N, C-alpha and C positions, 0 to 999 in steps of 0.2 A: 243497414246495407242498402245501397241503391243499385238496381240492375237496369241495364240499358234495354234488355229484351227478355222475353219469357224464356228463351233458350238459355240465357245467362243465369236466370233464376234457377232453372232445373240443373244446370251444371255446377252451381254453387262454387264458383271459382276453382274448379278442378276437383272438388271434394263431393260432388253430387252423388256418386255411387254410395259412399259411406253414409252421407246424410240421409238419403232416401231409404237405404237398407235399415238404418237405425230407426227411422220413423215407422217403417213397415214392421220391424220386429216388436217395437213398442205397441203398435196397433194390434198385432196378433196376441200379445200377452194381455192387453186390455180386453179383447174379445173373449179370450179363454177365461179370464176372471169373471166375466159376465155370464158365460154359458155354463161353466163347470158346476156351480151349485145347483142350477136348475136340472141339469142332466142327472146329477147324483140324487137329487130329491125325487125325480121321476122314477129312477131305478129302485129307490127304497120303497116308494109307495107301491110300485108294481109287485116287488117281492113280498111286502107285508100283506097285500090283498090276496096274493096267491096262497100264502101261508094261512091266512084267515079262512079262505075257501076250503083248503085241505082239512083244517081242524074242524070246520063246520060240517063237512061231509063225513068225517070219521065219527061224529057223535051220534 
């Protein structure tokens, strides 16, 4: 596709809203898939360390 101007590129022939929302939704899913495992791992490490400290204190 050839565009005469940057504005035409963003408008995408009248389908710009759909195109850019689709790219945005895809980007959000991509970022979530990057961040979710790290957040879950950090939560698990925190819970396990708290449990370990409680068990160590009760001994």
